[in-house]
One Martini backbone bead per residue (centre of mass of N, CA, C, O) as a GRO file, in nm:
protein
  145
    1UNK     BB    1   3.647  -1.210   0.325
    2UNK     BB    2   3.523  -1.073   0.078
    3UNK     BB    3   3.246  -1.218   0.086
    4UNK     BB    4   3.162  -1.114   0.369
    5UNK     BB    5   3.168  -0.814   0.297
    6UNK     BB    6   2.966  -0.820   0.067
    7UNK     BB    7   2.735  -0.942   0.230
    8UNK     BB    8   2.716  -0.717   0.442
    9UNK     BB    9   2.654  -0.489   0.242
   10UNK     BB   10   2.396  -0.612   0.120
   11UNK     BB   11   2.238  -0.626   0.384
   12UNK     BB   12   2.247  -0.325   0.446
   13UNK     BB   13   2.110  -0.224   0.189
   14UNK     BB   14   1.849  -0.390   0.215
   15UNK     BB   15   1.760  -0.285   0.496
   16UNK     BB   16   1.740   0.016   0.414
   17UNK     BB   17   1.528  -0.017   0.188
   18UNK     BB   18   1.310  -0.134   0.374
   19UNK     BB   19   1.293   0.106   0.568
   20UNK     BB   20   1.220   0.326   0.356
   21UNK     BB   21   0.935   0.197   0.285
   22UNK     BB   22   0.850   0.246   0.615
   23UNK     BB   23   0.804   0.549   0.602
   24UNK     BB   24   0.691   0.816   0.808
   25UNK     BB   25   0.448   1.096   0.813
   26UNK     BB   26   0.342   1.433   0.769
   27UNK     BB   27   0.067   1.561   0.589
   28UNK     BB   28   0.028   1.881   0.445
   29UNK     BB   29  -0.264   2.084   0.387
   30UNK     BB   30  -0.293   2.377   0.196
   31UNK     BB   31  -0.568   2.604   0.196
   32UNK     BB   32  -0.696   2.801  -0.071
   33UNK     BB   33  -0.952   3.028  -0.204
   34UNK     BB   34  -1.136   3.116   0.003
   35UNK     BB   35  -1.431   3.327   0.049
   36UNK     BB   36  -1.465   3.215   0.349
   37UNK     BB   37  -1.543   3.099   0.705
   38UNK     BB   38  -1.735   2.875   0.639
   39UNK     BB   39  -1.727   2.607   0.811
   40UNK     BB   40  -1.533   2.353   0.650
   41UNK     BB   41  -1.258   2.140   0.574
   42UNK     BB   42  -1.231   1.863   0.340
   43UNK     BB   43  -1.023   1.576   0.318
   44UNK     BB   44  -0.921   1.342   0.054
   45UNK     BB   45  -0.750   1.033   0.054
   46UNK     BB   46  -0.561   0.864  -0.202
   47UNK     BB   47  -0.484   0.570  -0.360
   48UNK     BB   48  -0.377   0.357  -0.559
   49UNK     BB   49  -0.691   0.257  -0.720
   50UNK     BB   50  -0.860   0.475  -0.643
   51UNK     BB   51  -1.166   0.655  -0.658
   52UNK     BB   52  -1.180   1.004  -0.675
   53UNK     BB   53  -1.505   1.028  -0.723
   54UNK     BB   54  -1.523   0.864  -0.435
   55UNK     BB   55  -1.521   0.999  -0.138
   56UNK     BB   56  -1.633   0.761   0.046
   57UNK     BB   57  -1.359   0.580  -0.061
   58UNK     BB   58  -1.149   0.694   0.090
   59UNK     BB   59  -0.883   0.627   0.282
   60UNK     BB   60  -0.892   0.931   0.396
   61UNK     BB   61  -1.010   1.165   0.644
   62UNK     BB   62  -1.017   1.529   0.690
   63UNK     BB   63  -1.024   1.823   0.904
   64UNK     BB   64  -1.070   2.189   0.900
   65UNK     BB   65  -1.027   2.504   0.988
   66UNK     BB   66  -1.127   2.837   0.928
   67UNK     BB   67  -0.890   3.113   0.859
   68UNK     BB   68  -0.863   3.368   0.666
   69UNK     BB   69  -0.931   3.187   0.408
   70UNK     BB   70  -0.792   2.933   0.557
   71UNK     BB   71  -0.627   2.602   0.566
   72UNK     BB   72  -0.528   2.312   0.774
   73UNK     BB   73  -0.418   1.975   0.701
   74UNK     BB   74  -0.341   1.662   0.881
   75UNK     BB   75  -0.169   1.366   0.803
   76UNK     BB   76  -0.088   1.123   1.022
   77UNK     BB   77   0.121   0.871   0.994
   78UNK     BB   78   0.218   0.846   0.686
   79UNK     BB   79   0.297   0.669   0.425
   80UNK     BB   80   0.511   0.670   0.195
   81UNK     BB   81   0.395   0.798  -0.130
   82UNK     BB   82   0.125   0.772  -0.341
   83UNK     BB   83  -0.111   1.044  -0.395
   84UNK     BB   84  -0.445   1.187  -0.352
   85UNK     BB   85  -0.639   1.504  -0.348
   86UNK     BB   86  -0.941   1.624  -0.202
   87UNK     BB   87  -1.118   1.943  -0.161
   88UNK     BB   88  -1.369   2.095   0.061
   89UNK     BB   89  -1.618   2.333   0.134
   90UNK     BB   90  -1.830   2.306   0.415
   91UNK     BB   91  -2.044   2.554   0.449
   92UNK     BB   92  -2.301   2.388   0.600
   93UNK     BB   93  -2.194   2.148   0.782
   94UNK     BB   94  -2.292   1.834   0.654
   95UNK     BB   95  -2.034   1.643   0.535
   96UNK     BB   96  -2.092   1.725   0.229
   97UNK     BB   97  -2.095   1.746  -0.117
   98UNK     BB   98  -2.259   1.969  -0.283
   99UNK     BB   99  -2.517   1.988  -0.539
  100UNK     BB  100  -2.669   2.058  -0.811
  101UNK     BB  101  -2.909   1.979  -1.050
  102UNK     BB  102  -2.640   1.899  -1.247
  103UNK     BB  103  -2.405   1.771  -1.054
  104UNK     BB  104  -2.257   2.020  -0.957
  105UNK     BB  105  -2.056   2.159  -0.758
  106UNK     BB  106  -2.159   2.392  -0.478
  107UNK     BB  107  -1.870   2.376  -0.359
  108UNK     BB  108  -1.568   2.432  -0.290
  109UNK     BB  109  -1.297   2.295  -0.502
  110UNK     BB  110  -1.002   2.072  -0.482
  111UNK     BB  111  -0.668   1.970  -0.607
  112UNK     BB  112  -0.413   1.798  -0.670
  113UNK     BB  113  -0.166   1.893  -0.898
  114UNK     BB  114  -0.343   2.148  -1.013
  115UNK     BB  115  -0.620   2.056  -1.060
  116UNK     BB  116  -0.895   2.144  -1.285
  117UNK     BB  117  -1.203   2.198  -1.365
  118UNK     BB  118  -1.302   2.126  -1.711
  119UNK     BB  119  -1.360   2.079  -2.040
  120UNK     BB  120  -1.046   1.983  -2.099
  121UNK     BB  121  -0.972   1.800  -1.833
  122UNK     BB  122  -1.186   1.652  -1.717
  123UNK     BB  123  -1.183   1.413  -1.501
  124UNK     BB  124  -1.078   1.302  -1.222
  125UNK     BB  125  -0.770   1.127  -1.138
  126UNK     BB  126  -0.507   0.975  -1.013
  127UNK     BB  127  -0.311   1.054  -1.245
  128UNK     BB  128  -0.379   1.372  -1.219
  129UNK     BB  129  -0.332   1.394  -0.878
  130UNK     BB  130  -0.064   1.284  -0.825
  131UNK     BB  131   0.182   1.235  -0.560
  132UNK     BB  132   0.485   1.253  -0.369
  133UNK     BB  133   0.535   1.134  -0.050
  134UNK     BB  134   0.808   1.274   0.152
  135UNK     BB  135   1.090   1.413   0.262
  136UNK     BB  136   1.072   1.634   0.008
  137UNK     BB  137   0.735   1.597   0.050
  138UNK     BB  138   0.507   1.724   0.318
  139UNK     BB  139   0.361   1.946   0.128
  140UNK     BB  140   0.054   2.101   0.007
  141UNK     BB  141  -0.123   2.293  -0.235
  142UNK     BB  142  -0.470   2.408  -0.237
  143UNK     BB  143  -0.711   2.532  -0.466
  144UNK     BB  144  -1.018   2.662  -0.444
  145UNK     BB  145  -1.342   2.695  -0.663
   0.00000   0.00000   0.00000
């Protein structure tokens, strides 16, 4: 009887941990720091192993409208796990992040995990931008600059 009880408990624990790994939810990205209400905001979601410098290769893309210099974007039915996000304000509404002649982003840009571009920060990477999305964290704030 003891062995059957222990086996039943182990099966229950194992099945719950498997279910927890397949939990999904909605990830909300709150964007602030916008200087105007022009265009739209585009968010790019990356998984571990993705190259965050290649926006076109992001796992998912979503966009939101700007109102009162703020925007909110929701990735729906997303599996809990580690992700990274980059966001930019597409001021001219052409669907791409524009750059100047020196290849520096010419539209407001922001990243998850509080990362900001600078001489000392280096280029963004998944390791620098990642956060854990789950029951205790289903929304993040990103400030564009």
